[in-house]
Backbone and ligand atoms as CSV (ligand in chain L), in Angstrom:
chain,resi,resn,atom,element,x,y,z
A,1,MET,N,N,108.437,51.140,185.224
A,1,MET,CA,C,108.150,52.210,186.160
A,1,MET,C,C,109.273,52.286,187.190
A,2,LYS,N,N,109.775,53.489,187.382
A,2,LYS,CA,C,110.837,53.699,188.352
A,2,LYS,C,C,110.232,54.081,189.705
A,3,ILE,N,N,110.633,53.385,190.725
A,3,ILE,CA,C,110.127,53.670,192.071
A,3,ILE,C,C,111.228,54.354,192.867
A,4,THR,N,N,110.906,55.493,193.437
A,4,THR,CA,C,111.875,56.202,194.269
A,4,THR,C,C,111.297,56.392,195.660
A,5,ASN,N,N,112.138,56.778,196.568
A,5,ASN,CA,C,111.687,57.055,197.925
A,5,ASN,C,C,111.457,58.548,198.150
A,6,LYS,N,N,111.555,59.317,197.078
A,6,LYS,CA,C,111.416,60.762,197.212
A,6,LYS,C,C,109.943,61.145,197.381
A,7,LEU,N,N,109.679,61.986,198.351
A,7,LEU,CA,C,108.327,62.454,198.622
A,7,LEU,C,C,108.333,63.971,198.547
A,8,THR,N,N,107.430,64.520,197.783
A,8,THR,CA,C,107.347,65.971,197.653
A,8,THR,C,C,106.019,66.444,198.219
A,9,ILE,N,N,106.098,67.359,199.162
A,9,ILE,CA,C,104.889,67.933,199.768
A,9,ILE,C,C,105.019,69.445,199.684
A,10,SER,N,N,103.991,70.087,199.204
A,10,SER,CA,C,104.057,71.546,199.074
A,10,SER,C,C,104.028,72.204,200.443
A,11,ILE,N,N,104.587,73.409,200.504
A,11,ILE,CA,C,104.580,74.147,201.776
A,11,ILE,C,C,103.140,74.466,202.182
A,12,ASP,N,N,102.258,74.677,201.206
A,12,ASP,CA,C,100.848,74.950,201.536
A,12,ASP,C,C,100.211,73.756,202.252
A,13,THR,N,N,100.521,72.557,201.766
A,13,THR,CA,C,99.971,71.357,202.405
A,13,THR,C,C,100.535,71.205,203.810
A,14,LEU,N,N,101.831,71.427,203.966
A,14,LEU,CA,C,102.428,71.335,205.310
A,14,LEU,C,C,101.785,72.332,206.265
A,15,LEU,N,N,101.594,73.559,205.805
A,15,LEU,CA,C,101.000,74.581,206.670
A,15,LEU,C,C,99.532,74.261,206.974
A,16,LYS,N,N,98.850,73.667,205.992
A,16,LYS,CA,C,97.442,73.312,206.205
A,16,LYS,C,C,97.281,72.314,207.346
A,17,TYR,N,N,98.200,71.349,207.416
A,17,TYR,CA,C,98.058,70.292,208.423
A,17,TYR,C,C,98.968,70.472,209.632
A,18,ASP,N,N,99.678,71.583,209.715
A,18,ASP,CA,C,100.577,71.835,210.835
A,18,ASP,C,C,99.797,72.413,212.011
A,19,ARG,N,N,98.869,71.640,212.516
A,19,ARG,CA,C,98.071,72.055,213.669
A,19,ARG,C,C,97.483,70.815,214.321
A,20,PRO,N,N,97.189,70.923,215.601
A,20,PRO,CA,C,96.619,69.755,216.275
A,20,PRO,C,C,95.272,69.383,215.673
A,21,GLY,N,N,95.009,68.123,215.584
A,21,GLY,CA,C,93.737,67.651,215.059
A,21,GLY,C,C,93.064,66.753,216.069
A,22,PRO,N,N,91.787,66.497,215.857
A,22,PRO,CA,C,91.081,65.603,216.777
A,22,PRO,C,C,91.555,64.175,216.597
A,23,ARG,N,N,91.447,63.405,217.637
A,23,ARG,CA,C,91.768,61.988,217.512
A,23,ARG,C,C,90.775,61.377,216.544
A,24,TYR,N,N,91.206,60.369,215.853
A,24,TYR,CA,C,90.414,59.813,214.767
A,24,TYR,C,C,89.606,58.593,215.195
A,25,THR,N,N,89.584,58.311,216.495
A,25,THR,CA,C,88.971,57.066,216.921
A,25,THR,C,C,87.478,57.176,217.159
A,26,SER,N,N,86.902,58.315,216.894
A,26,SER,CA,C,85.459,58.412,216.975
A,26,SER,C,C,84.985,59.252,215.799
A,27,TYR,N,N,83.777,58.977,215.355
A,27,TYR,CA,C,83.214,59.797,214.296
A,27,TYR,C,C,81.750,60.010,214.566
A,28,PRO,N,N,81.283,61.221,214.578
A,28,PRO,CA,C,82.086,62.411,214.371
A,28,PRO,C,C,83.059,62.608,215.517
A,29,THR,N,N,84.125,63.307,215.234
A,29,THR,CA,C,85.168,63.500,216.233
A,29,THR,C,C,84.643,64.360,217.379
A,30,ALA,N,N,85.239,64.188,218.541
A,30,ALA,CA,C,84.752,64.817,219.772
A,30,ALA,C,C,84.522,66.324,219.668
A,31,PRO,N,N,85.358,67.095,218.965
A,31,PRO,CA,C,85.112,68.542,218.928
A,31,PRO,C,C,83.783,68.951,218.302
A,32,VAL,N,N,83.176,68.059,217.517
A,32,VAL,CA,C,81.891,68.426,216.897
A,32,VAL,C,C,80.708,67.752,217.584
A,33,TRP,N,N,80.960,67.088,218.706
A,33,TRP,CA,C,79.844,66.508,219.443
A,33,TRP,C,C,78.943,67.640,219.923
A,34,ASP,N,N,77.672,67.337,220.007
A,34,ASP,CA,C,76.681,68.353,220.301
A,34,ASP,C,C,75.739,67.799,221.368
A,35,LYS,N,N,75.558,68.565,222.453
A,35,LYS,CA,C,74.678,68.091,223.525
A,35,LYS,C,C,73.225,67.992,223.073
A,36,ASP,N,N,72.876,68.688,221.990
A,36,ASP,CA,C,71.508,68.607,221.465
A,36,ASP,C,C,71.264,67.323,220.688
A,37,PHE,N,N,72.341,66.592,220.398
A,37,PHE,CA,C,72.181,65.342,219.649
A,37,PHE,C,C,71.966,64.210,220.646
A,38,GLY,N,N,70.724,64.031,221.035
A,38,GLY,CA,C,70.385,63.016,222.022
A,38,GLY,C,C,69.766,61.797,221.377
A,39,PRO,N,N,69.158,60.951,222.186
A,39,PRO,CA,C,68.585,59.694,221.691
A,39,PRO,C,C,67.549,59.882,220.588
A,40,GLU,N,N,66.725,60.933,220.679
A,40,GLU,CA,C,65.680,61.127,219.663
A,40,GLU,C,C,66.273,61.469,218.301
A,41,ARG,N,N,67.262,62.362,218.291
A,41,ARG,CA,C,67.898,62.703,217.006
A,41,ARG,C,C,68.672,61.508,216.476
A,42,PHE,N,N,69.288,60.759,217.383
A,42,PHE,CA,C,70.001,59.553,216.945
A,42,PHE,C,C,69.035,58.585,216.263
A,43,LYS,N,N,67.887,58.369,216.918
A,43,LYS,CA,C,66.881,57.458,216.356
A,43,LYS,C,C,66.396,57.963,214.993
A,44,ALA,N,N,66.143,59.279,214.897
A,44,ALA,CA,C,65.701,59.850,213.619
A,44,ALA,C,C,66.764,59.648,212.541
A,45,LYS,N,N,68.021,59.820,212.898
A,45,LYS,CA,C,69.108,59.632,211.922
A,45,LYS,C,C,69.215,58.177,211.489
A,46,VAL,N,N,69.043,57.272,212.418
A,46,VAL,CA,C,69.091,55.846,212.057
A,46,VAL,C,C,67.982,55.525,211.061
A,47,ILE,N,N,66.775,56.041,211.342
A,47,ILE,CA,C,65.652,55.806,210.421
A,47,ILE,C,C,65.939,56.440,209.065
A,48,GLU,N,N,66.420,57.691,209.092
A,48,GLU,CA,C,66.712,58.407,207.840
A,48,GLU,C,C,67.763,57.679,207.012
A,49,THR,N,N,68.825,57.233,207.665
A,49,THR,CA,C,69.925,56.616,206.912
A,49,THR,C,C,69.618,55.182,206.505
A,50,ASN,N,N,68.482,54.673,206.938
A,50,ASN,CA,C,68.061,53.346,206.480
A,50,ASN,C,C,66.838,53.451,205.572
A,51,SER,N,N,66.546,54.670,205.131
A,51,SER,CA,C,65.336,54.895,204.340
A,51,SER,C,C,65.488,54.504,202.879
A,52,GLY,N,N,66.710,54.316,202.418
A,52,GLY,CA,C,66.906,53.957,201.024
A,52,GLY,C,C,66.901,55.157,200.096
A,53,LYS,N,N,66.773,56.363,200.648
A,53,LYS,CA,C,66.809,57.567,199.818
A,53,LYS,C,C,68.235,57.785,199.327
A,54,ASP,N,N,68.382,58.755,198.433
A,54,ASP,CA,C,69.691,59.054,197.860
A,54,ASP,C,C,70.554,59.772,198.897
A,55,LEU,N,N,71.223,59.001,199.717
A,55,LEU,CA,C,72.028,59.549,200.801
A,55,LEU,C,C,73.505,59.286,200.545
A,56,PRO,N,N,74.368,60.078,201.157
A,56,PRO,CA,C,75.794,59.826,200.978
A,56,PRO,C,C,76.176,58.489,201.609
A,57,PRO,N,N,77.297,57.908,201.187
A,57,PRO,CA,C,77.704,56.618,201.739
A,57,PRO,C,C,77.963,56.704,203.241
A,58,LEU,N,N,77.732,55.617,203.899
A,58,LEU,CA,C,77.979,55.527,205.330
A,58,LEU,C,C,79.410,55.043,205.552
A,59,SER,N,N,80.111,55.709,206.430
A,59,SER,CA,C,81.472,55.285,206.770
A,59,SER,C,C,81.489,54.726,208.182
A,60,LEU,N,N,82.143,53.632,208.354
A,60,LEU,CA,C,82.296,53.028,209.671
A,60,LEU,C,C,83.780,52.834,209.951
A,61,TYR,N,N,84.140,52.980,211.195
A,61,TYR,CA,C,85.520,52.753,211.601
A,61,TYR,C,C,85.524,51.621,212.620
A,62,PHE,N,N,86.313,50.629,212.376
A,62,PHE,CA,C,86.487,49.542,213.334
A,62,PHE,C,C,87.963,49.471,213.697
A,63,HIS,N,N,88.231,49.564,214.966
A,63,HIS,CA,C,89.612,49.454,215.416
A,63,HIS,C,C,89.915,47.983,215.695
A,64,ILE,N,N,90.898,47.457,215.027
A,64,ILE,CA,C,91.333,46.084,215.277
A,64,ILE,C,C,92.527,46.196,216.222
A,65,PRO,N,N,92.348,45.852,217.483
A,65,PRO,CA,C,93.335,46.224,218.500
A,65,PRO,C,C,94.515,45.270,218.647
A,66,PHE,N,N,94.994,44.723,217.568
A,66,PHE,CA,C,96.140,43.813,217.641
A,66,PHE,C,C,97.232,44.335,216.715
A,67,CYS,N,N,98.380,44.630,217.273
A,67,CYS,CA,C,99.464,45.235,216.494
A,67,CYS,C,C,100.752,44.460,216.723
A,68,PHE,N,N,101.596,44.449,215.700
A,68,PHE,CA,C,102.895,43.779,215.804
A,68,PHE,C,C,103.806,44.473,216.816
A,69,SER,N,N,103.733,45.817,216.810
A,69,SER,CA,C,104.561,46.581,217.748
A,69,SER,C,C,103.800,47.855,218.101
A,70,LEU,N,N,104.193,48.480,219.184
A,70,LEU,CA,C,103.498,49.677,219.644
A,70,LEU,C,C,104.125,50.914,219.007
A,71,CYS,N,N,103.324,51.692,218.295
A,71,CYS,CA,C,103.808,52.949,217.724
A,71,CYS,C,C,104.014,53.942,218.871
A,72,PHE,N,N,105.055,54.739,218.796
A,72,PHE,CA,C,105.395,55.614,219.924
A,72,PHE,C,C,104.320,56.664,220.190
A,73,TYR,N,N,103.496,56.976,219.217
A,73,TYR,CA,C,102.473,58.002,219.370
A,73,TYR,C,C,101.104,57.416,219.689
A,74,CYS,N,N,101.009,56.110,219.843
A,74,CYS,CA,C,99.711,55.451,219.952
A,74,CYS,C,C,98.966,55.839,221.224
A,75,GLY,N,N,97.704,56.192,221.047
A,75,GLY,CA,C,96.834,56.449,222.173
A,75,GLY,C,C,95.650,55.502,222.178
A,76,CYS,N,N,95.723,54.493,221.337
A,76,CYS,CA,C,94.611,53.547,221.200
A,76,CYS,C,C,94.755,52.401,222.194
A,77,HIS,N,N,93.657,51.719,222.378
A,77,HIS,CA,C,93.713,50.485,223.138
A,77,HIS,C,C,94.274,49.423,222.198
A,78,SER,N,N,95.462,48.936,222.474
A,78,SER,CA,C,96.118,47.984,221.578
A,78,SER,C,C,96.736,46.842,222.367
A,79,ILE,N,N,96.727,45.702,221.748
A,79,ILE,CA,C,97.377,44.526,222.310
A,79,ILE,C,C,98.505,44.160,221.362
A,80,ILE,N,N,99.706,44.130,221.881
A,80,ILE,CA,C,100.857,43.827,221.044
A,80,ILE,C,C,101.006,42.307,220.960
A,81,THR,N,N,100.952,41.811,219.730
A,81,THR,CA,C,101.037,40.370,219.527
A,81,THR,C,C,101.509,40.069,218.114
A,82,ARG,N,N,102.149,38.937,217.953
A,82,ARG,CA,C,102.558,38.485,216.614
A,82,ARG,C,C,101.569,37.448,216.081
A,83,LYS,N,N,100.554,37.148,216.850
A,83,LYS,CA,C,99.590,36.118,216.459
A,83,LYS,C,C,98.459,36.743,215.647
A,84,ARG,N,N,98.524,36.571,214.331
A,84,ARG,CA,C,97.532,37.172,213.442
A,84,ARG,C,C,96.142,36.588,213.661
A,85,GLY,N,N,96.067,35.409,214.208
A,85,GLY,CA,C,94.773,34.758,214.415
A,85,GLY,C,C,93.860,35.538,215.350
A,86,HIS,N,N,94.435,36.334,216.245
A,86,HIS,CA,C,93.614,37.125,217.165
A,86,HIS,C,C,92.688,38.061,216.394
A,87,ALA,N,N,93.221,38.708,215.360
A,87,ALA,CA,C,92.417,39.665,214.585
A,87,ALA,C,C,91.256,38.951,213.894
A,88,ALA,N,N,91.508,37.802,213.311
A,88,ALA,CA,C,90.445,37.063,212.625
A,88,ALA,C,C,89.349,36.673,213.612
A,89,GLU,N,N,89.736,36.222,214.786
A,89,GLU,CA,C,88.754,35.848,215.798
A,89,GLU,C,C,87.946,37.072,216.241
A,90,TYR,N,N,88.643,38.174,216.423
A,90,TYR,CA,C,87.992,39.428,216.831
A,90,TYR,C,C,86.980,39.870,215.775
A,91,ILE,N,N,87.366,39.820,214.504
A,91,ILE,CA,C,86.476,40.218,213.409
A,91,ILE,C,C,85.259,39.296,213.348
A,92,ALA,N,N,85.467,38.022,213.603
A,92,ALA,CA,C,84.335,37.099,213.619
A,92,ALA,C,C,83.331,37.505,214.694
A,93,TYR,N,N,83.838,37.937,215.857
A,93,TYR,CA,C,82.929,38.393,216.905
A,93,TYR,C,C,82.239,39.693,216.497
A,94,LEU,N,N,82.947,40.597,215.838
A,94,LEU,CA,C,82.323,41.826,215.373
A,94,LEU,C,C,81.175,41.536,214.412
A,95,LYS,N,N,81.364,40.581,213.527
A,95,LYS,CA,C,80.310,40.235,212.567
A,95,LYS,C,C,79.064,39.735,213.268
A,96,LYS,N,N,79.249,39.037,214.379
A,96,LYS,CA,C,78.075,38.544,215.118
A,96,LYS,C,C,77.278,39.703,215.670
L,1,SF4,S1,S,100.234,50.597,217.952
L,1,SF4,FE1,FE,98.534,52.053,217.952
L,1,SF4,S2,S,98.996,53.545,216.360
L,1,SF4,FE2,FE,100.302,51.763,216.045
L,1,SF4,S3,S,99.173,50.511,214.552
L,1,SF4,FE3,FE,98.633,49.786,216.601
L,1,SF4,S4,S,96.786,50.921,217.133
L,1,SF4,FE4,FE,97.720,51.985,215.412
């Protein structure tokens, strides 16, 4: 298999994503938050999604805030470190 560094993206794909998007650090993303979605609907959704019915998969996002270097576009809470052990310790706390 030949590996190249060439990347081909169609103009349609570029135009599709050539617009500001919501930050990805919350789901659902902030633009779709709804003031009608209060504690009662949240509770109902928790019950529904734990009912065992044929529901779509649940997606979770966990931000591991330890990075080797700071990306110039980063808006996340990040701690710059070369110590990989921090992430393992953090994940252990998340599991608890
Ligand atoms: S510095 Fe920010 S954008 Fe870059 S990997 Fe870390 S969290 Fe992600």
